[in-house]
ROZA-785776 format. One record per residue (C-alpha): residue number from 0; x, y, z; residue in one letter. Coordinates in nm, 4 decimals, padded with zeros to 6 digits, always signed. Layout:
<rec><nr>NUM</nr><east>X</east><north>Y</north><up>Z</up><rest>A</rest></rec>
...
END
This chain:
<rec><nr>0</nr><east>+12.2233</east><north>+01.8249</north><up>+12.0175</up><rest>M</rest></rec>
<rec><nr>1</nr><east>+12.4780</east><north>+01.8766</north><up>+11.7371</up><rest>W</rest></rec>
<rec><nr>2</nr><east>+12.8506</east><north>+01.9450</north><up>+11.7983</up><rest>C</rest></rec>
<rec><nr>3</nr><east>+12.9269</east><north>+02.2833</north><up>+12.0501</up><rest>C</rest></rec>
<rec><nr>4</nr><east>+12.5826</east><north>+02.2736</north><up>+12.1699</up><rest>G</rest></rec>
<rec><nr>5</nr><east>+12.4014</east><north>+02.3435</north><up>+11.8511</up><rest>H</rest></rec>
<rec><nr>6</nr><east>+12.0278</east><north>+02.3273</north><up>+11.8151</up><rest>L</rest></rec>
<rec><nr>7</nr><east>+11.8699</east><north>+02.0835</north><up>+11.5716</up><rest>E</rest></rec>
<rec><nr>8</nr><east>+11.8822</east><north>+02.2324</north><up>+11.2521</up><rest>P</rest></rec>
<rec><nr>9</nr><east>+11.4974</east><north>+02.2143</north><up>+11.2005</up><rest>A</rest></rec>
<rec><nr>10</nr><east>+11.4633</east><north>+02.4192</north><up>+11.5312</up><rest>V</rest></rec>
<rec><nr>11</nr><east>+11.7592</east><north>+02.6782</north><up>+11.4321</up><rest>Y</rest></rec>
<rec><nr>12</nr><east>+11.5541</east><north>+02.7140</north><up>+11.0918</up><rest>A</rest></rec>
<rec><nr>13</nr><east>+11.2504</east><north>+02.7655</north><up>+11.2672</up><rest>A</rest></rec>
<rec><nr>14</nr><east>+11.3739</east><north>+03.0043</north><up>+11.5082</up><rest>L</rest></rec>
<rec><nr>15</nr><east>+11.5914</east><north>+03.1931</north><up>+11.2337</up><rest>A</rest></rec>
<rec><nr>16</nr><east>+11.2157</east><north>+03.1975</north><up>+11.0365</up><rest>L</rest></rec>
<rec><nr>17</nr><east>+11.0750</east><north>+03.3197</north><up>+11.3659</up><rest>A</rest></rec>
<rec><nr>18</nr><east>+11.2821</east><north>+03.5981</north><up>+11.4037</up><rest>I</rest></rec>
<rec><nr>19</nr><east>+11.2643</east><north>+03.6967</north><up>+11.0542</up><rest>K</rest></rec>
<rec><nr>20</nr><east>+10.9060</east><north>+03.7227</north><up>+11.0771</up><rest>D</rest></rec>
<rec><nr>21</nr><east>+10.9022</east><north>+03.9229</north><up>+11.3868</up><rest>A</rest></rec>
<rec><nr>22</nr><east>+11.2136</east><north>+04.1702</north><up>+11.2264</up><rest>K</rest></rec>
<rec><nr>23</nr><east>+10.9402</east><north>+04.2381</north><up>+10.9092</up><rest>E</rest></rec>
<rec><nr>24</nr><east>+10.6718</east><north>+04.3121</north><up>+11.1528</up><rest>K</rest></rec>
<rec><nr>25</nr><east>+10.8933</east><north>+04.6012</north><up>+11.3546</up><rest>L</rest></rec>
<rec><nr>26</nr><east>+10.9849</east><north>+04.7352</north><up>+11.0250</up><rest>S</rest></rec>
<rec><nr>27</nr><east>+11.0540</east><north>+05.0069</north><up>+10.9817</up><rest>P</rest></rec>
<rec><nr>28</nr><east>+11.2094</east><north>+05.0554</north><up>+11.3181</up><rest>E</rest></rec>
<rec><nr>29</nr><east>+11.4295</east><north>+04.7762</north><up>+11.2077</up><rest>L</rest></rec>
<rec><nr>30</nr><east>+11.5302</east><north>+04.8778</north><up>+10.8600</up><rest>D</rest></rec>
<rec><nr>31</nr><east>+11.8829</east><north>+04.8101</north><up>+10.7795</up><rest>G</rest></rec>
<rec><nr>32</nr><east>+11.9392</east><north>+04.5078</north><up>+11.0529</up><rest>E</rest></rec>
<rec><nr>33</nr><east>+12.1099</east><north>+04.2517</north><up>+10.8851</up><rest>V</rest></rec>
<rec><nr>34</nr><east>+12.0027</east><north>+03.9072</north><up>+11.0160</up><rest>L</rest></rec>
<rec><nr>35</nr><east>+12.2855</east><north>+03.6929</north><up>+10.9679</up><rest>A</rest></rec>
<rec><nr>36</nr><east>+12.3952</east><north>+03.2776</north><up>+11.0646</up><rest>G</rest></rec>
<rec><nr>37</nr><east>+12.3881</east><north>+03.0143</north><up>+11.1444</up><rest>P</rest></rec>
<rec><nr>38</nr><east>+12.7187</east><north>+03.0911</north><up>+11.3386</up><rest>T</rest></rec>
<rec><nr>39</nr><east>+12.8787</east><north>+02.7732</north><up>+11.4407</up><rest>T</rest></rec>
<rec><nr>40</nr><east>+13.2232</east><north>+02.7093</north><up>+11.6342</up><rest>C</rest></rec>
<rec><nr>41</nr><east>+13.4359</east><north>+02.6279</north><up>+11.3082</up><rest>G</rest></rec>
<rec><nr>42</nr><east>+13.3472</east><north>+02.5446</north><up>+10.9471</up><rest>A</rest></rec>
<rec><nr>43</nr><east>+13.0486</east><north>+02.2834</north><up>+11.0008</up><rest>D</rest></rec>
<rec><nr>44</nr><east>+12.9581</east><north>+02.2584</north><up>+10.6665</up><rest>L</rest></rec>
<rec><nr>45</nr><east>+12.6948</east><north>+01.9295</north><up>+10.7494</up><rest>K</rest></rec>
<rec><nr>46</nr><east>+12.5249</east><north>+02.1498</north><up>+11.0265</up><rest>Y</rest></rec>
<rec><nr>47</nr><east>+12.4931</east><north>+02.4482</north><up>+10.7999</up><rest>M</rest></rec>
<rec><nr>48</nr><east>+12.3739</east><north>+02.2515</north><up>+10.5158</up><rest>E</rest></rec>
<rec><nr>49</nr><east>+12.1083</east><north>+02.1030</north><up>+10.7523</up><rest>A</rest></rec>
<rec><nr>50</nr><east>+11.9578</east><north>+02.4214</north><up>+10.8640</up><rest>V</rest></rec>
<rec><nr>51</nr><east>+11.9526</east><north>+02.5301</north><up>+10.5024</up><rest>F</rest></rec>
<rec><nr>52</nr><east>+11.7761</east><north>+02.2243</north><up>+10.4140</up><rest>Q</rest></rec>
<rec><nr>53</nr><east>+11.5125</east><north>+02.2832</north><up>+10.6655</up><rest>A</rest></rec>
<rec><nr>54</nr><east>+11.4259</east><north>+02.6016</north><up>+10.5180</up><rest>G</rest></rec>
<rec><nr>55</nr><east>+11.6870</east><north>+02.8244</north><up>+10.7032</up><rest>G</rest></rec>
<rec><nr>56</nr><east>+11.8397</east><north>+02.9712</north><up>+10.4400</up><rest>L</rest></rec>
<rec><nr>57</nr><east>+11.5134</east><north>+03.2189</north><up>+10.3514</up><rest>R</rest></rec>
<rec><nr>58</nr><east>+11.5643</east><north>+03.3840</north><up>+10.6991</up><rest>A</rest></rec>
<rec><nr>59</nr><east>+11.9160</east><north>+03.4896</north><up>+10.6720</up><rest>F</rest></rec>
<rec><nr>60</nr><east>+12.0492</east><north>+03.8543</north><up>+10.4949</up><rest>D</rest></rec>
<rec><nr>61</nr><east>+12.4018</east><north>+03.6826</north><up>+10.5281</up><rest>A</rest></rec>
<rec><nr>62</nr><east>+12.5744</east><north>+03.3810</north><up>+10.6008</up><rest>I</rest></rec>
<rec><nr>63</nr><east>+12.8260</east><north>+03.3963</north><up>+10.8446</up><rest>S</rest></rec>
<rec><nr>64</nr><east>+13.1354</east><north>+03.1390</north><up>+10.9216</up><rest>W</rest></rec>
END
């Protein structure tokens, strides 16, 4: 477990990708909705980089800080 209770980066990335896939299947109901992440407590760049390296970056429409 990472600081502040973050999921392991690979788990977070897999979850974000699953949400993106579900969102696309529900389109057009969710057209215009934005998936942003990975929200962290503070600027945990090491964690964010690990999520991105695990493939999570493909899931997001926007990056939250």
